[in-house]
Structures are given as C-alpha cells and as structure tokens.
All heavy atoms as an XYZ file, in Angstrom:
998
protein
N      24.997    104.416     74.196
C      24.399    103.125     73.912
C      24.318    102.368     75.242
O      23.938    102.944     76.212
C      25.206    102.385     72.853
C      25.253    103.159     71.543
S      24.949    102.358     69.973
C      23.761    101.141     70.163
N      24.694    101.120     75.274
C      24.588    100.409     76.540
C      25.961    100.021     77.040
O      26.963    100.372     76.458
C      23.674     99.183     76.382
C      24.138     98.270     75.267
O      25.327     98.186     74.997
N      23.216     97.597     74.622
N      25.992     99.295     78.135
C      27.260     98.976     78.789
C      27.963     97.751     78.199
O      28.986     97.348     78.710
C      27.027     98.770     80.292
C      26.687    100.051     81.013
C      27.776    101.109     80.900
O      28.970    100.785     81.060
O      27.439    102.271     80.637
N      27.408     97.146     77.131
C      28.105     96.026     76.516
C      29.462     96.514     76.021
O      29.605     97.656     75.619
C      27.310     95.465     75.335
C      26.090     94.700     75.755
C      25.341     94.004     74.660
C      25.702     94.241     73.243
N      24.817     93.634     72.272
N      30.433     95.612     76.040
C      31.762     96.023     75.600
C      31.789     96.194     74.083
O      31.026     95.572     73.352
C      32.800     94.993     76.046
O      32.548     93.758     75.419
N      32.682     97.060     73.644
C      32.841     97.331     72.221
C      33.950     96.447     71.668
O      35.038     96.399     72.221
C      33.187     98.801     72.003
C      32.042     99.697     72.308
C      31.837    100.414     73.453
C      30.927     99.965     71.468
N      30.658    101.119     73.366
C      30.076    100.864     72.144
C      30.546     99.541     70.194
C      28.888    101.332     71.607
C      29.367    100.009     69.654
C      28.545    100.897     70.356
N      33.669     95.733     70.584
C      34.686     94.950     69.897
C      34.361     94.915     68.408
O      33.302     95.382     67.975
C      34.824     93.540     70.486
C      33.537     92.726     70.431
O      32.650     93.013     69.613
O      33.425     91.768     71.219
N      35.289     94.384     67.629
C      35.117     94.350     66.175
C      33.869     93.566     65.778
O      33.140     93.965     64.863
C      36.361     93.760     65.514
C      36.294     93.772     64.005
C      37.529     93.178     63.342
O      38.463     92.737     64.042
O      37.563     93.171     62.098
N      33.584     92.473     66.478
C      32.410     91.660     66.141
C      31.114     92.447     66.332
O      30.208     92.381     65.493
C      32.397     90.392     67.000
N      31.013     93.195     67.415
C      29.802     93.978     67.680
C      29.590     95.038     66.599
O      28.488     95.207     66.083
C      29.897     94.635     69.057
C      28.679     95.493     69.388
C      28.795     96.106     70.764
N      27.646     96.944     71.061
C      27.560     97.756     72.086
N      28.557     97.833     72.954
N      26.496     98.498     72.283
N      30.663     95.743     66.247
C      30.536     96.790     65.235
C      30.274     96.161     63.867
O      29.462     96.668     63.091
C      31.773     97.703     65.249
C      31.826     98.431     66.606
C      31.734     98.698     64.094
C      33.106     99.182     66.883
N      30.923     95.042     63.581
C      30.656     94.317     62.332
C      29.200     93.901     62.231
O      28.590     93.972     61.159
N      28.619     93.491     63.353
C      27.207     93.093     63.363
C      26.302     94.307     63.128
O      25.278     94.204     62.456
C      26.845     92.402     64.682
C      25.497     91.717     64.658
C      25.427     90.608     63.621
O      26.264     89.707     63.590
N      24.440     90.675     62.734
N      26.686     95.462     63.670
C      25.910     96.685     63.431
C      25.893     97.016     61.936
O      24.857     97.415     61.393
C      26.502     97.864     64.223
C      26.327     97.737     65.727
S      27.214     99.029     66.648
C      26.188    100.457     66.282
N      27.048     96.822     61.277
C      27.121     97.065     59.834
C      26.257     96.055     59.095
O      25.452     96.415     58.233
C      28.590     97.015     59.351
C      29.379     98.173     59.958
C      28.663     97.045     57.825
C      30.891     98.074     59.767
N      26.396     94.773     59.449
C      25.616     93.715     58.790
C      24.112     93.918     58.976
O      23.325     93.676     58.058
C      26.035     92.345     59.332
N      23.725     94.396     60.161
C      22.299     94.613     60.453
C      21.790     95.938     59.895
O      20.598     96.230     59.987
C      22.057     94.584     61.970
C      22.259     93.203     62.579
O      22.307     92.207     61.816
O      22.373     93.122     63.815
N      22.684     96.757     59.368
C      22.274     98.040     58.814
C      21.731     98.994     59.866
O      20.732     99.677     59.639
N      22.392     99.043     61.032
C      21.949     99.939     62.101
C      22.199    101.378     61.653
O      23.336    101.806     61.481
C      22.691     99.650     63.430
C      22.509     98.193     63.852
C      22.233    100.623     64.517
C      21.092     97.780     64.173
N      21.113    102.104     61.445
C      21.175    103.453     60.893
C      21.613    104.474     61.929
O      21.345    104.325     63.118
C      19.785    103.834     60.362
C      19.745    105.126     59.603
C      18.421    105.356     58.892
O      17.511    104.517     59.020
O      18.308    106.378     58.207
N      22.260    105.530     61.450
C      22.595    106.645     62.322
C      21.300    107.213     62.897
O      20.244    107.131     62.285
C      23.317    107.750     61.547
C      24.704    107.380     61.129
C      25.391    108.521     60.415
O      24.749    109.242     59.629
O      26.594    108.679     60.649
N      21.428    107.804     64.079
C      20.254    108.349     64.752
C      20.684    109.531     65.612
O      21.832    109.963     65.550
C      19.620    107.271     65.640
O      20.517    106.936     66.704
N      19.775    110.019     66.431
C      20.112    111.105     67.345
C      21.186    110.690     68.339
O      21.835    111.531     68.945
C      18.866    111.546     68.121
C      17.791    112.248     67.313
C      16.550    112.482     68.174
C      18.305    113.560     66.760
N      21.362    109.372     68.527
C      22.312    108.866     69.519
C      23.478    108.087     68.921
O      24.274    107.515     69.666
C      21.576    107.977     70.526
C      20.531    108.714     71.288
N      19.199    108.633     70.981
C      20.624    109.575     72.315
C      18.506    109.408     71.808
N      19.361    109.994     72.623
N      23.575    108.028     67.583
C      24.626    107.236     66.942
C      25.083    107.915     65.659
O      24.260    108.343     64.852
C      24.105    105.834     66.610
C      25.066    104.909     65.859
C      26.296    104.573     66.694
C      24.345    103.623     65.446
N      26.412    107.999     65.486
C      26.976    108.573     64.277
C      28.192    107.751     63.861
O      28.963    107.304     64.716
C      27.396    110.028     64.537
C      27.583    110.842     63.271
O      27.259    110.349     62.170
O      28.056    111.979     63.389
N      28.327    107.523     62.550
C      29.489    106.835     62.002
C      30.372    107.851     61.308
O      29.884    108.752     60.627
C      29.065    105.786     60.959
C      28.154    104.717     61.479
C      26.819    104.664     61.081
C      28.608    103.736     62.359
C      25.969    103.676     61.543
C      27.767    102.743     62.825
C      26.447    102.710     62.416
O      25.617    101.735     62.880
N      31.671    107.698     61.458
C      32.630    108.582     60.811
C      33.749    107.733     60.214
O      34.298    106.858     60.896
C      33.257    109.566     61.816
C      32.271    110.502     62.481
C      31.802    111.564     61.535
C      30.902    112.562     62.244
N      30.333    113.516     61.313
N      34.117    108.025     58.970
C      35.232    107.335     58.321
C      36.546    107.754     58.976
O      36.619    108.784     59.662
C      35.249    107.657     56.832
N      37.581    106.980     58.752
C      38.892    107.250     59.363
C      39.401    108.649     59.034
O      40.030    109.292     59.867
C      39.904    106.195     58.906
N      39.110    109.138     57.838
C      39.569    110.457     57.424
C      39.028    111.592     58.268
O      39.556    112.705     58.233
N      37.981    111.333     59.050
C      37.434    112.360     59.942
C      38.405    112.701     61.060
O      38.247    113.725     61.720
C      36.112    111.883     60.560
O      35.154    111.683     59.552
N      39.378    111.826     61.291
C      40.362    112.049     62.354
C      41.700    112.492     61.775
O      42.729    111.907     62.055
C      40.544    110.777     63.185
C      39.341    110.319     63.991
C      39.672    109.034     64.745
C      38.889    111.393     64.945
N      41.666    113.541     60.968
C      42.911    114.105     60.436
C      43.397    115.200     61.378
O      42.625    115.743     62.165
C      42.679    114.645     59.033
N      44.669    115.512     61.286
C      45.262    116.470     62.226
C      45.148    117.921     61.764
O      45.774    118.792     62.337
C      46.709    116.093     62.507
C      46.788    114.782     63.288
C      48.166    114.476     63.788
C      48.141    113.230     64.666
N      49.433    112.918     65.239
N      44.321    118.194     60.769
C      44.128    119.577     60.317
C      43.236    120.331     61.302
O      42.432    119.727     62.018
C      43.479    119.597     58.927
O      42.135    119.174     58.999
N      43.373    121.635     61.319
C      42.542    122.466     62.208
C      41.067    122.278     61.909
O      40.242    122.209     62.817
C      42.904    123.938     62.055
O      44.209    124.159     62.510
N      40.727    122.181     60.621
C      39.327    122.015     60.226
C      38.753    120.711     60.781
O      37.645    120.692     61.321
C      39.218    122.036     58.705
C      37.796    121.886     58.198
C      37.729    121.865     56.670
O      38.739    121.927     55.985
N      36.527    121.767     56.163
N      39.496    119.615     60.660
C      39.007    118.322     61.169
C      38.916    118.324     62.692
O      37.977    117.788     63.271
C      39.901    117.175     60.688
C      39.814    116.923     59.202
C      38.448    116.419     58.782
C      38.442    116.055     57.317
N      37.141    115.642     56.835
N      39.896    118.928     63.361
C      39.847    119.011     64.824
C      38.611    119.789     65.265
O      37.919    119.384     66.199
C      41.104    119.686     65.373
C      42.352    118.861     65.264
C      43.521    119.655     65.835
C      44.844    119.017     65.592
N      45.951    119.854     66.079
N      38.325    120.912     64.592
C      37.133    121.703     64.925
C      35.865    120.888     64.720
O      34.921    120.974     65.508
C      37.069    122.974     64.069
C      38.152    123.977     64.429
O      38.791    123.830     65.495
O      38.363    124.920     63.625
N      35.846    120.078     63.654
C      34.674    119.255     63.373
C      34.479    118.180     64.447
O      33.344    117.898     64.850
C      34.809    118.610     61.995
C      33.520    118.036     61.481
C      33.617    117.608     60.025
O      34.160    118.370     59.206
O      33.147    116.494     59.733
N      35.569    117.589     64.924
C      35.475    116.584     65.997
C      34.842    117.224     67.232
O      33.897    116.681     67.818
C      36.874    116.018     66.339
C      37.416    115.187     65.178
C      36.828    115.192     67.624
C      38.910    114.892     65.261
N      35.356    118.393     67.628
C      34.823    119.088     68.806
C      33.349    119.437     68.592
O      32.522    119.256     69.487
C      35.662    120.348     69.122
C      34.997    121.189     70.200
C      37.065    119.944     69.545
N      33.003    119.905     67.400
C      31.615    120.269     67.088
C      30.691    119.052     67.199
O      29.612    119.130     67.788
C      31.534    120.864     65.677
C      30.146    121.341     65.285
C      30.108    121.776     63.834
C      29.891    120.548     63.037
N      29.467    120.514     61.743
N      31.132    117.913     66.653
C      30.305    116.699     66.698
C      30.095    116.214     68.127
O      28.982    115.864     68.527
C      30.941    115.583     65.862
C      30.910    115.866     64.369
O      30.084    116.693     63.931
O      31.713    115.247     63.636
N      31.167    116.190     68.920
C      31.064    115.737     70.310
C      30.174    116.694     71.110
O      29.316    116.272     71.883
C      32.472    115.594     70.939
C      32.384    115.369     72.441
C      33.229    114.450     70.277
N      30.367    117.985     70.896
C      29.570    118.991     71.598
C      28.091    118.876     71.236
O      27.224    119.017     72.107
C      30.097    120.408     71.261
O      31.474    120.468     71.646
C      29.332    121.475     71.996
N      27.801    118.602     69.966
C      26.404    118.463     69.542
C      25.715    117.323     70.282
O      24.572    117.466     70.734
C      26.337    118.241     68.033
N      26.407    116.192     70.444
C      25.822    115.085     71.205
C      25.613    115.476     72.663
O      24.577    115.193     73.246
C      26.699    113.832     71.115
C      26.391    112.963     69.927
C      27.281    112.876     68.880
C      25.214    112.236     69.856
C      27.013    112.075     67.780
C      24.934    111.432     68.769
C      25.833    111.347     67.717
N      26.608    116.123     73.257
C      26.499    116.525     74.662
C      25.356    117.516     74.863
O      24.664    117.483     75.877
C      27.813    117.125     75.150
N      25.147    118.389     73.883
C      24.086    119.389     73.984
C      22.698    118.820     73.729
O      21.702    119.485     73.999
C      24.343    120.554     73.021
C      25.471    121.440     73.489
O      25.802    121.471     74.670
N      26.082    122.141     72.563
N      22.618    117.614     73.179
C      21.312    116.989     73.008
C      21.137    115.974     74.132
O      21.087    116.345     75.291
C      21.173    116.383     71.607
O      22.139    115.378     71.401
N      21.122    114.708     73.804
C      20.840    113.690     74.817
C      22.014    112.733     75.015
O      21.844    111.652     75.546
C      19.573    112.934     74.394
C      18.962    112.131     75.522
O      19.062    112.571     76.690
O      18.399    111.053     75.251
N      23.192    113.127     74.517
C      24.327    112.221     74.582
C      24.265    111.230     73.436
O      23.290    111.190     72.686
N      25.316    110.436     73.274
C      25.314    109.450     72.203
C      26.681    108.872     71.957
O      27.610    109.049     72.752
N      26.811    108.188     70.808
C      28.036    107.466     70.468
C      28.462    107.806     69.052
O      27.644    107.780     68.135
C      27.798    105.942     70.575
O      27.358    105.637     71.902
C      29.053    105.159     70.261
N      29.739    108.118     68.898
C      30.339    108.294     67.577
C      31.322    107.150     67.383
O      32.168    106.905     68.247
C      31.085    109.636     67.447
C      30.149    110.814     67.713
C      31.724    109.756     66.051
C      30.855    112.165     67.775
N      31.196    106.452     66.267
C      32.133    105.380     65.949
C      33.005    105.860     64.795
O      32.534    106.012     63.671
C      31.412    104.069     65.588
C      30.503    103.637     66.739
C      32.444    102.979     65.265
C      29.668    102.394     66.438
N      34.277    106.139     65.113
C      35.242    106.541     64.104
C      35.875    105.285     63.520
O      36.335    104.422     64.245
C      36.330    107.425     64.714
C      35.848    108.805     65.084
C      35.482    109.101     66.385
C      35.754    109.810     64.124
C      35.041    110.373     66.730
C      35.310    111.079     64.454
C      34.957    111.357     65.758
O      34.526    112.609     66.081
N      35.872    105.191     62.193
C      36.448    104.035     61.517
C      35.397    103.191     60.825
O      35.649    102.041     60.486
N      34.222    103.772     60.573
C      33.155    103.088     59.844
C      32.685    104.025     58.733
O      32.268    105.145     59.002
C      31.963    102.707     60.750
C      30.823    102.109     59.928
C      32.405    101.723     61.826
N      32.771    103.550     57.496
C      32.296    104.329     56.347
C      30.790    104.179     56.212
O      30.235    103.120     56.466
C      32.918    103.813     55.054
C      34.209    104.418     54.732
C      34.575    104.196     53.251
N      35.964    104.552     53.100
C      36.948    103.674     52.977
N      36.702    102.390     52.945
N      38.191    104.087     52.888
N      30.167    105.256     55.745
C      28.745    105.214     55.413
C      28.597    104.965     53.920
O      29.498    105.263     53.141
C      28.083    106.555     55.753
C      28.083    106.878     57.219
C      27.597    108.297     57.458
O      26.537    108.666     56.921
O      28.297    109.032     58.168
N      27.425    104.460     53.530
C      27.127    104.302     52.104
C      27.110    105.669     51.447
O      26.739    106.668     52.073
C      25.761    103.623     51.911
C      25.802    102.146     52.140
N      26.284    101.266     51.201
C      25.419    101.402     53.198
C      26.199    100.033     51.676
N      25.683    100.089     52.885
N      27.491    105.722     50.192
C      27.487    106.990     49.473
C      26.251    107.149     48.588
O      25.959    108.239     48.141
C      28.753    107.124     48.601
O      28.842    106.002     47.731
C      29.994    107.204     49.469
N      25.510    106.072     48.351
C      24.279    106.143     47.559
C      23.246    106.927     48.358
O      23.054    106.679     49.550
C      23.759    104.722     47.245
C      22.486    104.773     46.423
C      24.827    103.898     46.553
N      22.578    107.871     47.714
C      21.717    108.812     48.446
C      20.615    108.141     49.267
O      20.329    108.579     50.371
C      21.109    109.837     47.496
O      20.289    109.202     46.542
N      20.003    107.074     48.750
C      18.919    106.465     49.536
C      19.438    105.523     50.626
O      18.661    104.932     51.359
C      17.914    105.750     48.629
C      18.517    104.619     47.827
O      19.764    104.557     47.713
O      17.751    103.791     47.302
N      20.764    105.402     50.735
C      21.346    104.563     51.789
C      22.255    105.372     52.714
O      22.961    104.801     53.543
C      22.122    103.401     51.180
C      21.234    102.424     50.437
S      22.160    101.042     49.755
C      22.497    100.095     51.236
N      22.254    106.697     52.556
C      23.065    107.524     53.446
C      22.638    107.267     54.881
O      21.488    106.928     55.132
C      22.899    109.004     53.108
C      23.711    109.408     51.911
C      23.803    110.902     51.800
C      24.413    111.303     50.512
N      25.730    111.669     50.451
N      23.530    107.446     55.787
C      23.317    107.223     57.222
C      23.314    105.744     57.592
O      23.055    105.399     58.732
C      22.048    107.915     57.731
C      21.982    109.356     57.358
N      22.880    110.281     57.820
C      21.149    110.033     56.536
C      22.600    111.460     57.319
N      21.564    111.344     56.528
N      23.617    104.872     56.622
C      23.772    103.448     56.907
C      25.256    103.091     56.802
O      25.950    103.564     55.899
C      22.977    102.598     55.913
C      21.459    102.680     56.008
C      20.828    101.922     54.844
C      20.977    102.115     57.329
N      25.746    102.259     57.710
C      27.157    101.878     57.648
C      27.409    100.939     56.475
O      26.567    100.099     56.158
C      27.371    101.166     58.981
C      26.037    100.579     59.303
C      25.032    101.574     58.788
N      28.566    101.098     55.818
C      28.868    100.202     54.697
C      30.021     99.256     54.998
O      29.970     98.096     54.624
C      29.166    101.000     53.426
O      30.366    101.730     53.559
N      31.073     99.766     55.677
C      32.227     98.908     55.928
C      33.141     99.535     56.971
O      33.069    100.737     57.237
C      33.024     98.681     54.644
C      33.603     99.955     54.065
C      34.295     99.749     52.733
O      34.585     98.598     52.379
O      34.551    100.750     52.056
N      34.016     98.697     57.524
C      35.035     99.202     58.428
C      36.050    100.005     57.629
O      36.342     99.690     56.480
C      35.746     98.048     59.143
C      34.909     97.195     60.087
C      35.769     96.088     60.693
C      34.266     98.028     61.169
N      36.566    101.047     58.250
C      37.586    101.907     57.655
C      38.610    102.180     58.760
O      38.620    103.244     59.360
C      36.924    103.203     57.167
C      37.891    104.139     56.475
O      38.896    103.656     55.912
O      37.640    105.360     56.490
N      39.445    101.180     59.070
C      40.313    101.258     60.242
C      41.215    102.489     60.273
O      41.639    103.001     59.249
C      41.142     99.979     60.171
C      40.328     99.049     59.337
C      39.621     99.928     58.346
N      41.502    102.918     61.489
C      42.344    104.060     61.764
C      43.748    103.549     62.079
O      43.900    102.519     62.747
C      41.762    104.845     62.956
C      40.397    105.398     62.575
C      42.710    105.941     63.422
C      39.478    105.596     63.748
N      44.746    104.277     61.632
C      46.139    103.943     61.961
C      46.456    104.557     63.319
O      46.675    105.753     63.425
C      47.066    104.494     60.878
C      48.529    104.183     61.157
O      48.845    103.588     62.217
O      49.360    104.545     60.307
N      46.441    103.728     64.338
C      46.626    104.259     65.700
C      48.045    104.725     65.963
O      48.286    105.403     66.959
C      46.152    103.244     66.744
C      47.033    102.069     66.906
C      46.553    100.974     67.825
N      45.719    101.357     68.920
C      45.038    100.507     69.662
N      45.081     99.217     69.413
N      44.312    100.910     70.663
N      48.983    104.420     65.068
C      50.340    104.943     65.250
C      50.394    106.432     64.891
O      51.298    107.140     65.340
C      51.354    104.144     64.426
O      51.094    104.279     63.046
N      49.440    106.921     64.112
C      49.416    108.358     63.807
C      48.259    109.077     64.500
O      48.373    110.263     64.800
C      49.359    108.586     62.299
O      48.167    108.070     61.765
N      47.165    108.382     64.754
C      46.021    108.968     65.476
C      45.795    108.121     66.722
O      45.172    107.061     66.673
C      44.746    108.986     64.604
C      44.958    109.751     63.300
C      43.571    109.554     65.400
C      45.147    111.248     63.452
N      46.309    108.583     67.845
C      46.219    107.813     69.090
C      44.976    108.201     69.895
O      44.387    109.261     69.670
C      47.467    108.047     69.943
O      47.498    109.392     70.393
N      44.647    107.356     70.844
C      43.557    107.666     71.774
C      43.866    108.967     72.515
O      42.990    109.806     72.709
C      43.370    106.510     72.760
C      42.331    106.787     73.833
C      42.255    105.656     74.847
C      41.288    106.021     75.957
N      41.290    105.054     77.045
N      45.111    109.126     72.918
C      45.513    110.326     73.658
C      45.340    111.582     72.813
O      44.918    112.619     73.312
C      46.969    110.199     74.133
C      47.170    109.136     75.194
C      47.193    107.698     74.648
O      47.321    107.488     73.409
O      47.054    106.774     75.467
N      45.672    111.496     71.516
C      45.480    112.639     70.621
C      43.997    113.007     70.547
O      43.635    114.172     70.649
C      46.024    112.318     69.222
C      45.794    113.425     68.241
C      46.593    114.517     68.043
C      44.691    113.568     67.346
N      46.042    115.330     67.069
C      44.876    114.771     66.631
C      43.560    112.803     67.076
C      43.984    115.225     65.673
C      42.662    113.245     66.118
C      42.882    114.448     65.425
N      43.147    111.986     70.395
C      41.702    112.233     70.312
C      41.182    112.825     71.621
O      40.373    113.762     71.606
C      40.975    110.932     69.957
C      39.469    111.029     69.722
C      39.115    112.087     68.682
C      38.918    109.657     69.309
N      41.645    112.314     72.761
C      41.250    112.881     74.055
C      41.629    114.355     74.136
O      40.852    115.181     74.614
C      41.931    112.125     75.212
C      41.366    110.755     75.463
C      42.196    109.940     76.448
O      43.414    110.217     76.626
O      41.635    109.000     77.031
N      42.845    114.685     73.661
C      43.323    116.068     73.696
C      42.441    116.973     72.835
O      42.079    118.065     73.250
C      44.775    116.126     73.214
C      45.372    117.518     73.234
C      45.475    118.086     74.632
O      45.863    117.405     75.559
N      45.109    119.345     74.794
N      42.078    116.512     71.643
C      41.223    117.310     70.760
C      39.868    117.548     71.420
O      39.370    118.683     71.465
C      41.050    116.614     69.389
C      39.981    117.311     68.554
C      42.379    116.586     68.640
N      39.272    116.488     71.969
C      37.945    116.612     72.592
C      38.010    117.517     73.820
O      37.056    118.240     74.112
C      37.388    115.210     72.930
C      37.060    114.470     71.623
C      36.150    115.315     73.818
C      36.725    113.007     71.800
N      39.141    117.516     74.514
C      39.264    118.353     75.717
C      39.245    119.842     75.378
O      39.101    120.672     76.271
C      40.526    118.000     76.502
O      41.670    118.487     75.833
N      39.370    120.191     74.103
C      39.304    121.591     73.680
C      37.877    122.131     73.644
O      37.685    123.319     73.395
C      39.957    121.771     72.309
C      41.459    121.615     72.378
O      42.079    121.970     73.371
N      42.048    121.071     71.334
N      36.886    121.272     73.858
C      35.494    121.740     73.867
C      35.317    122.731     75.012
O      35.887    122.571     76.086
C      34.540    120.566     74.039
N      34.529    123.758     74.754
C      34.262    124.751     75.787
C      32.766    125.018     75.858
O      32.176    125.391     74.859
C      35.012    126.041     75.446
O      34.775    127.007     76.433
N      32.139    124.781     77.016
C      32.756    124.277     78.237
C      33.185    122.815     78.077
O      32.676    122.106     77.216
C      31.648    124.415     79.282
C      30.382    124.346     78.501
C      30.690    124.958     77.162
N      34.102    122.408     78.922
C      34.626    121.042     78.878
C      33.504    120.039     79.119
O      32.604    120.281     79.909
C      35.698    120.885     79.959
C      36.623    119.742     79.712
C      37.872    119.904     80.577
N      38.942    119.039     80.177
C      38.936    117.722     80.330
N      37.911    117.132     80.861
N      39.967    116.999     79.948
N      33.573    118.909     78.403
C      32.559    117.865     78.541
C      33.153    116.746     79.397
O      34.046    116.025     78.951
C      32.133    117.317     77.162
C      31.632    118.455     76.287
C      31.074    116.238     77.320
C      31.523    118.105     74.826
N      32.673    116.595     80.635
C      33.232    115.548     81.499
C      32.708    114.161     81.125
O      31.644    114.033     80.527
C      32.755    115.949     82.896
C      31.493    116.714     82.653
C      31.661    117.399     81.318
N      33.462    113.159     81.481
C      33.051    111.758     81.372
C      32.884    111.239     79.949
O      32.151    110.273     79.733
C      31.769    111.499     82.182
C      31.944    111.870     83.633
O      32.974    111.576     84.239
N      30.963    112.553     84.196
N      33.546    111.863     78.974
C      33.571    111.295     77.627
C      34.477    110.066     77.685
O      35.568    110.115     78.254
C      34.122    112.310     76.597
C      34.342    111.647     75.250
C      33.183    113.497     76.470
N      34.005    108.952     77.138
C      34.796    107.716     77.155
C      35.174    107.331     75.734
O      34.319    107.332     74.846
C      34.027    106.589     77.829
C      33.799    106.881     79.302
C      33.326    105.696     80.087
N      32.403    104.844     79.365
C      31.385    104.206     79.925
N      31.155    104.326     81.201
N      30.604    103.439     79.206
N      36.454    107.011     75.543
C      36.955    106.594     74.241
C      37.420    105.151     74.356
O      38.267    104.831     75.190
C      38.107    107.494     73.774
C      37.635    108.954     73.679
C      38.644    107.004     72.425
C      38.750    109.940     73.426
N      36.843    104.296     73.518
C      37.194    102.878     73.524
C      37.929    102.541     72.232
O      37.316    102.552     71.164
C      35.930    102.006     73.608
C      35.036    102.332     74.751
N      35.225    101.830     76.014
C      33.942    103.135     74.834
C      34.286    102.297     76.825
N      33.502    103.091     76.129
N      39.234    102.244     72.300
C      39.926    101.758     71.109
C      39.487    100.309     70.846
O      39.448     99.493     71.766
C      41.401    101.799     71.481
C      41.479    102.548     72.778
C      40.146    102.438     73.419
N      39.107    100.022     69.613
C      38.657     98.682     69.241
C      39.642     98.129     68.215
O      39.704     98.632     67.087
C      37.230     98.732     68.646
C      36.802     97.363     68.166
C      36.239     99.292     69.664
N      40.441     97.119     68.594
C      41.386     96.538     67.649
C      40.676     95.935     66.436
O      39.564     95.404     66.562
C      42.087     95.436     68.453
C      41.779     95.728     69.883
C      40.473     96.461     69.896
N      41.317     96.030     65.274
C      40.759     95.465     64.047
C      41.735     94.422     63.518
O      42.899     94.734     63.245
C      40.516     96.565     62.988
C      40.050     95.948     61.668
C      39.489     97.572     63.486
N      41.244     93.202     63.374
C      42.082     92.122     62.852
C      43.271     91.854     63.754
O      43.241     92.110     64.961
N      44.326     91.371     63.140
C      45.535     91.021     63.905
C      46.611     92.090     63.820
O      47.707     91.896     64.329
C      46.101     89.692     63.394
C      45.149     88.546     63.670
O      44.482     88.533     64.699
N      45.079     87.597     62.753
N      46.328     93.204     63.162
C      47.304     94.278     63.007
C      47.193     95.225     64.194
O      46.181     95.915     64.344
C      47.044     95.022     61.694
C      48.087     96.083     61.396
O      48.833     96.481     62.318
O      48.152     96.521     60.237
N      48.209     95.287     65.055
C      48.118     96.124     66.254
C      48.058     97.628     65.965
O      47.743     98.409     66.849
C      49.375     95.765     67.044
C      50.327     95.224     66.032
C      49.485     94.589     64.958
N      48.345     98.025     64.717
C      48.281     99.451     64.395
C      46.908     99.881     63.886
O      46.677    101.072     63.685
C      49.340     99.832     63.332
O      49.012     99.192     62.093
C      50.730     99.449     63.788
N      45.991     98.954     63.680
C      44.662     99.286     63.140
C      43.608     99.196     64.229
O      43.563     98.239     64.995
C      44.282     98.336     61.992
C      45.248     98.369     60.829
C      45.274     99.731     60.170
C      46.223     99.751     58.986
N      46.580    101.088     58.586
N      42.758    100.217     64.285
C      41.694    100.203     65.284
C      40.546    101.091     64.848
O      40.617    101.790     63.833
C      42.221    100.666     66.648
S      42.517    102.439     66.760
N      39.487    101.042     65.619
C      38.359    101.954     65.539
C      38.329    102.673     66.878
O      38.846    102.158     67.867
C      37.041    101.187     65.347
C      37.012    100.097     64.279
C      35.708     99.315     64.363
C      37.203    100.687     62.903
N      37.722    103.847     66.928
C      37.528    104.525     68.203
C      36.031    104.735     68.408
O      35.373    105.355     67.580
C      38.249    105.879     68.249
C      39.749    105.768     68.295
C      40.542    106.301     67.297
C      40.380    105.136     69.362
C      41.922    106.200     67.340
C      41.762    105.028     69.411
C      42.526    105.559     68.400
O      43.900    105.445     68.459
N      35.529    104.187     69.512
C      34.134    104.416     69.892
C      34.152    105.477     70.976
O      34.774    105.299     72.030
C      33.484    103.110     70.414
C      32.055    103.377     70.858
C      33.522    102.031     69.329
N      33.489    106.590     70.700
C      33.457    107.711     71.638
C      32.039    107.812     72.217
O      31.084    108.037     71.481
C      33.834    109.040     70.934
C      33.821    110.191     71.933
C      35.206    108.920     70.261
N      31.946    107.574     73.514
C      30.655    107.665     74.211
C      30.577    109.021     74.910
O      31.436    109.339     75.723
C      30.502    106.515     75.212
C      30.395    105.174     74.526
C      30.243    104.023     75.509
O      30.920    104.038     76.562
O      29.464    103.116     75.215
N      29.550    109.783     74.547
C      29.405    111.142     75.037
C      28.166    111.217     75.915
O      27.063    110.916     75.460
C      29.254    112.129     73.852
C      30.458    112.005     72.909
C      29.110    113.573     74.357
C      30.089    111.723     71.505
N      28.332    111.614     77.179
C      27.162    111.747     78.051
C      26.395    113.033     77.731
O      26.940    113.958     77.114
C      27.767    111.816     79.446
C      29.122    112.420     79.219
C      29.575    111.939     77.865
N      25.153    113.070     78.156
C      24.373    114.293     78.018
C      25.037    115.359     78.878
O      25.393    115.130     80.036
C      22.938    114.052     78.502
C      22.071    115.283     78.421
C      20.659    114.996     78.850
C      19.849    116.275     78.754
N      18.432    116.022     78.899
N      25.246    116.534     78.299
C      25.881    117.618     79.031
C      24.950    118.221     80.064
O      23.732    118.108     79.964
N      25.532    118.887     81.055
C      24.705    119.507     82.078
C      24.884    121.024     82.096
O      24.433    121.694     83.001
C      25.014    118.922     83.468
C      26.476    119.016     83.837
O      27.244    119.687     83.127
O      26.856    118.432     84.857
N      25.538    121.563     81.057
C      25.664    123.029     80.968
C      25.110    123.517     79.658
O      25.032    122.786     78.703
C      27.146    123.473     81.083
O      27.899    122.812     80.086
C      27.681    123.178     82.449
C-alpha cells in the first residue's frame, strides 16, 4: 500500500469504507494465525503468493463478511492476542518461505486500550526470484 502509518483508525476506516480485497490486499481473521502446521503453511503460502505477484498487504485481525455477495469485504476487527501470537513468532513463520522473501515488514497495530490485543499488518514487497 503506501507509506502512511498503520493504526486502528486507518483500518477501521477501511472497514467502514468497504475497501475490498484485491490483488494487493487481503484480510485474515485472527484464527489464521494459529500455531498448527497447517496454519503456518498457509501463512507462508499467502505471503509467497503476494511476493510472486506484485507484492501487497495482508491484514491479520480483520474478519470478512460471510454472506456470499459480500465476500472479500471486511466486516469487523478480530483482534489477535499478542501474548500468544507475537510479532517475532510471525516473523519466524514467514522466514520459512523458500526462497526467503527479504524486506517483509510487520506492523503491530494496537487495538483499544488492551495491550494484549493487536492486528498485524504484513507488507510484502514484490519478489525478485
């Protein structure tokens, strides 16, 4: 996306404006960041797919609508418990991509006044391999 900083207000506005998923944007609910092998493989696959296309942004902690004609639209925040899923854990999972994807940036976005709740915005550059 662009160089504007990521915060709860910006992501809330994206939800309010109904900013749809695209080739450069994907929303994932908090459950996408589970510590199972299947979920870890899916995280690597999603990040790699963006790197293999034109790069993009994945926002973990945003639910999509479940109604079929509104799929790919954000519905609400779904905060992540950062005491169990840390930025460092997510960095470690993404580092398992092969070949390695350099310059992936992870932005923890605090939610409300609870220091254990956050969203993770993952910015993935276009890969060069």
